[in-house]
OpenMM code with the backbone's topology and positions (N, CA, C; nanometers):
from openmm import Vec3, app, unit

residues = "UNK UNK UNK UNK UNK UNK UNK UNK UNK UNK UNK UNK UNK UNK UNK UNK UNK UNK UNK UNK UNK UNK UNK UNK UNK UNK UNK UNK UNK UNK UNK UNK UNK UNK UNK UNK UNK UNK UNK UNK UNK UNK UNK UNK UNK UNK UNK UNK UNK UNK UNK UNK UNK UNK UNK".split()
positions = [
    Vec3(-3.2895, 7.0550, -22.1516),
    Vec3(-3.3042, 7.0285, -22.2949),
    Vec3(-3.4511, 7.0518, -22.3312),
    Vec3(-3.4739, 7.1393, -22.4285),
    Vec3(-3.6116, 7.1645, -22.4696),
    Vec3(-3.6573, 7.0610, -22.5720),
    Vec3(-3.7841, 7.0695, -22.6121),
    Vec3(-3.8415, 6.9731, -22.7054),
    Vec3(-3.7713, 6.9691, -22.8394),
    Vec3(-3.7294, 7.0860, -22.8884),
    Vec3(-3.6603, 7.0901, -23.0176),
    Vec3(-3.5268, 7.0167, -23.0111),
    Vec3(-3.4506, 7.0433, -22.9039),
    Vec3(-3.3206, 6.9773, -22.8891),
    Vec3(-3.3373, 6.8271, -22.8761),
    Vec3(-3.4399, 6.7834, -22.8013),
    Vec3(-3.4647, 6.6406, -22.7862),
    Vec3(-3.4989, 6.5776, -22.9208),
    Vec3(-3.5867, 6.6411, -22.9971),
    Vec3(-3.6251, 6.5884, -23.1283),
    Vec3(-3.5067, 6.5858, -23.2235),
    Vec3(-3.4245, 6.6885, -23.2216),
    Vec3(-3.3078, 6.6928, -23.3096),
    Vec3(-3.2102, 6.5814, -23.2733),
    Vec3(-3.1864, 6.5614, -23.1452),
    Vec3(-3.0949, 6.4547, -23.1026),
    Vec3(-3.1524, 6.3185, -23.1368),
    Vec3(-3.2834, 6.3023, -23.1183),
    Vec3(-3.3487, 6.1756, -23.1511),
    Vec3(-3.3419, 6.1490, -23.3008),
    Vec3(-3.3656, 6.2505, -23.3822),
    Vec3(-3.3585, 6.2359, -23.5279),
    Vec3(-3.2186, 6.1979, -23.5729),
    Vec3(-3.1164, 6.2590, -23.5121),
    Vec3(-2.9791, 6.2263, -23.5496),
    Vec3(-2.9461, 6.0820, -23.5157),
    Vec3(-2.9922, 6.0344, -23.4009),
    Vec3(-2.9703, 5.8954, -23.3632),
    Vec3(-3.0431, 5.8016, -23.4564),
    Vec3(-3.1635, 5.8378, -23.4923),
    Vec3(-3.2417, 5.7571, -23.5856),
    Vec3(-3.1767, 5.7573, -23.7236),
    Vec3(-3.1263, 5.8722, -23.7678),
    Vec3(-3.0564, 5.8803, -23.8964),
    Vec3(-2.9348, 5.7895, -23.8968),
    Vec3(-2.8604, 5.7908, -23.7873),
    Vec3(-2.7416, 5.7062, -23.7777),
    Vec3(-2.7801, 5.5591, -23.7837),
    Vec3(-2.8891, 5.5224, -23.7199),
    Vec3(-2.9359, 5.3829, -23.7231),
    Vec3(-2.9754, 5.3417, -23.8642),
    Vec3(-3.0433, 5.4317, -23.9350),
    Vec3(-3.0815, 5.4019, -24.0729),
    Vec3(-2.9588, 5.3827, -24.1612),
    Vec3(-2.8625, 5.4705, -24.1474),
    Vec3(-2.7398, 5.4596, -24.2271),
    Vec3(-2.6625, 5.3333, -24.1925),
    Vec3(-2.6577, 5.3000, -24.0640),
    Vec3(-2.5875, 5.1786, -24.0216),
    Vec3(-2.6545, 5.0551, -24.0803),
    Vec3(-2.7876, 5.0510, -24.0766),
    Vec3(-2.8601, 4.9386, -24.1342),
    Vec3(-2.8373, 4.9266, -24.2836),
    Vec3(-2.8403, 5.0393, -24.3528),
    Vec3(-2.8165, 5.0399, -24.4971),
    Vec3(-2.6745, 4.9925, -24.5277),
    Vec3(-2.5791, 5.0412, -24.4516),
    Vec3(-2.4390, 5.0018, -24.4695),
    Vec3(-2.4209, 4.8510, -24.4479),
    Vec3(-2.4820, 4.7980, -24.3428),
    Vec3(-2.4684, 4.6543, -24.3151),
    Vec3(-2.5270, 4.5702, -24.4282),
    Vec3(-2.6400, 4.6128, -24.4832),
    Vec3(-2.6992, 4.5383, -24.5945),
    Vec3(-2.6088, 4.5427, -24.7176),
    Vec3(-2.5508, 4.6577, -24.7455),
    Vec3(-2.4620, 4.6710, -24.8616),
    Vec3(-2.3377, 4.5854, -24.8437),
    Vec3(-2.2745, 4.5946, -24.7283),
    Vec3(-2.1514, 4.5202, -24.7031),
    Vec3(-2.1758, 4.3694, -24.7115),
    Vec3(-2.2917, 4.3243, -24.6631),
    Vec3(-2.3212, 4.1813, -24.6658),
    Vec3(-2.3759, 4.1353, -24.8009),
    Vec3(-2.3961, 4.2305, -24.8934),
    Vec3(-2.4423, 4.1954, -25.0273),
    Vec3(-2.5918, 4.1731, -25.0388),
    Vec3(-2.6679, 4.2154, -24.9394),
    Vec3(-2.8131, 4.1971, -24.9408),
    Vec3(-2.8829, 4.3226, -24.9928),
    Vec3(-2.8660, 4.3475, -25.1214),
    Vec3(-2.9252, 4.4673, -25.1811),
    Vec3(-3.0447, 4.4350, -25.2709),
    Vec3(-3.0904, 4.3094, -25.2674),
    Vec3(-3.2016, 4.2692, -25.3528),
    Vec3(-3.3363, 4.2703, -25.2811),
    Vec3(-3.3358, 4.2754, -25.1493),
    Vec3(-3.4588, 4.2561, -25.0733),
    Vec3(-3.5338, 4.3833, -25.0415),
    Vec3(-3.6479, 4.3626, -24.9799),
    Vec3(-3.7360, 4.4732, -24.9432),
    Vec3(-3.6741, 4.5604, -24.8352),
    Vec3(-3.5915, 4.5010, -24.7459),
    Vec3(-3.5308, 4.5798, -24.6390),
    Vec3(-3.4390, 4.6872, -24.6962),
    Vec3(-3.3566, 4.6469, -24.7932),
    Vec3(-3.2673, 4.7432, -24.8562),
    Vec3(-3.3471, 4.8511, -24.9273),
    Vec3(-3.4478, 4.8117, -25.0030),
    Vec3(-3.5292, 4.9088, -25.0769),
    Vec3(-3.5943, 5.0088, -24.9824),
    Vec3(-3.6455, 4.9586, -24.8704),
    Vec3(-3.7129, 5.0457, -24.7741),
    Vec3(-3.6135, 5.1424, -24.7079),
    Vec3(-3.5004, 5.0906, -24.6618),
    Vec3(-3.4003, 5.1770, -24.6003),
    Vec3(-3.3436, 5.2769, -24.6997),
    Vec3(-3.3146, 5.2317, -24.8193),
    Vec3(-3.2605, 5.3190, -24.9218),
    Vec3(-3.3568, 5.4332, -24.9529),
    Vec3(-3.4837, 5.4018, -24.9669),
    Vec3(-3.5842, 5.5043, -24.9959),
    Vec3(-3.5961, 5.6038, -24.8813),
    Vec3(-3.5920, 5.5552, -24.7579),
    Vec3(-3.6035, 5.6435, -24.6417),
    Vec3(-3.4827, 5.7351, -24.6299),
    Vec3(-3.3632, 5.6810, -24.6463),
    Vec3(-3.2408, 5.7624, -24.6397),
    Vec3(-3.2404, 5.8665, -24.7516),
    Vec3(-3.2764, 5.8251, -24.8716),
    Vec3(-3.2801, 5.9171, -24.9852),
    Vec3(-3.3799, 6.0306, -24.9597),
    Vec3(-3.4975, 5.9985, -24.9072),
    Vec3(-3.5988, 6.1004, -24.8792),
    Vec3(-3.5504, 6.1976, -24.7726),
    Vec3(-3.4850, 6.1462, -24.6694),
    Vec3(-3.4336, 6.2337, -24.5641),
    Vec3(-3.3243, 6.3261, -24.6166),
    Vec3(-3.2395, 6.2751, -24.7049),
    Vec3(-3.1374, 6.3605, -24.7658),
    Vec3(-3.2017, 6.4701, -24.8499),
    Vec3(-3.3015, 6.4344, -24.9286),
    Vec3(-3.3712, 6.5354, -25.0087),
    Vec3(-3.4368, 6.6399, -24.9197),
    Vec3(-3.5020, 6.5966, -24.8130),
    Vec3(-3.5670, 6.6897, -24.7206),
    Vec3(-3.4654, 6.7822, -24.6542),
    Vec3(-3.3521, 6.7272, -24.6133),
    Vec3(-3.2503, 6.8065, -24.5458),
    Vec3(-3.1901, 6.9110, -24.6375),
    Vec3(-3.1610, 6.8731, -24.7610),
    Vec3(-3.0999, 6.9678, -24.8528),
    Vec3(-3.2012, 7.0677, -24.9061),
    Vec3(-3.3257, 7.0282, -24.9184),
    Vec3(-3.4295, 7.1228, -24.9614),
    Vec3(-3.4509, 7.2299, -24.8545),
    Vec3(-3.4431, 7.1899, -24.7269),
    Vec3(-3.4613, 7.2836, -24.6169),
    Vec3(-3.3428, 7.3793, -24.6062),
    Vec3(-3.2258, 7.3357, -24.6497),
    Vec3(-3.1051, 7.4188, -24.6403),
    Vec3(-3.1006, 7.5266, -24.7476),
    Vec3(-3.1725, 7.5072, -24.8544),
    Vec3(-3.1677, 7.6042, -24.9644),
    Vec3(-3.2828, 7.6975, -24.9590),
] * unit.nanometer
topology = app.Topology()
chain = topology.addChain("A")
for resn in residues:
    res = topology.addResidue(resn, chain)
    for name in ("N", "CA", "C"):
        topology.addAtom(name, app.Element.getBySymbol(name[0]), res)
C-alpha cells in the first residue's frame, strides 16, 4: 500500500467517524451544542471540497 492509498483509506475512516458522531448527536437530540456545530461544519466543508474536486 503506497502513501496515497493509506491516506485515502485513513480519510475514509475519519469521514465515517465524523458522520457517525454527527448522526449520534442528531438522533439523541443534541443539536444545540458546540460539538454538533463543529462536526456539522467539518462534514459540510468536506462535502464541498469533495464535490468541488469532482467538477
